[in-house]
C-alpha positions as CSV (number, residue, x, y, z in Angstrom):
1,M,-220.3,-82.3,-239.0
2,S,-219.5,-83.2,-235.4
3,K,-216.4,-85.0,-234.4
4,A,-216.7,-88.4,-232.8
5,K,-215.9,-88.3,-229.1
6,I,-213.0,-90.5,-228.0
7,I,-213.7,-92.4,-224.8
8,E,-210.6,-93.5,-222.9
9,L,-211.2,-96.6,-220.9
10,D,-209.6,-96.8,-217.4
11,V,-208.6,-100.5,-217.3
12,D,-205.5,-102.4,-216.3
13,F,-206.1,-105.3,-218.6
14,I,-208.5,-106.6,-221.2
15,G,-209.7,-110.2,-221.0
16,G,-209.4,-112.6,-218.1
17,E,-207.3,-112.2,-215.0
18,R,-205.0,-115.1,-215.9
19,S,-202.2,-115.1,-218.5
20,L,-202.6,-117.1,-221.7
21,T,-201.8,-120.8,-221.6
22,K,-199.8,-122.5,-224.4
23,E,-203.0,-124.0,-225.7
24,D,-204.6,-120.5,-225.8
25,E,-201.6,-119.1,-227.6
26,Q,-201.7,-122.0,-230.1
27,A,-205.4,-121.6,-230.7
28,I,-205.0,-117.9,-231.5
29,S,-202.1,-118.5,-233.7
30,D,-204.0,-121.2,-235.7
31,F,-207.0,-118.9,-236.0
32,L,-204.9,-116.0,-237.4
33,K,-203.1,-118.4,-239.9
34,R,-206.5,-119.7,-241.2
35,K,-207.9,-116.2,-241.5
36,N,-204.8,-115.0,-243.4
37,L,-204.9,-118.0,-245.7
38,Q,-208.6,-117.5,-246.4
39,S,-207.9,-113.9,-247.2
40,K,-205.1,-114.8,-249.7
41,I,-207.4,-117.4,-251.3
42,A,-210.2,-114.9,-251.7
43,Q,-207.8,-112.3,-253.3
44,R,-206.4,-114.9,-255.7
45,A,-210.0,-115.9,-256.7
46,K,-210.8,-112.3,-257.4
47,K,-207.8,-111.9,-259.7
48,T,-208.6,-115.1,-261.6
49,T,-212.3,-114.4,-262.1
50,K,-211.9,-110.9,-263.7
51,R,-212.7,-111.0,-267.4
52,P,-211.3,-108.6,-269.9
53,K,-213.7,-106.2,-271.6
54,S,-215.2,-107.3,-274.8
55,L,-213.9,-105.7,-278.0
56,A,-217.2,-106.1,-279.8
């Protein structure tokens, strides 16, 4: 097996040249909160849908 080569990027910044505005920060925050909530709901749904093995 060969090892994956690591490529180091020579960049000063990632994204745009301007800093984030308050609206950008809020949009990112809202997105992450929704994603986290959806993940928790999905985990809860998996736990409640598991059925015990039949004894028959």
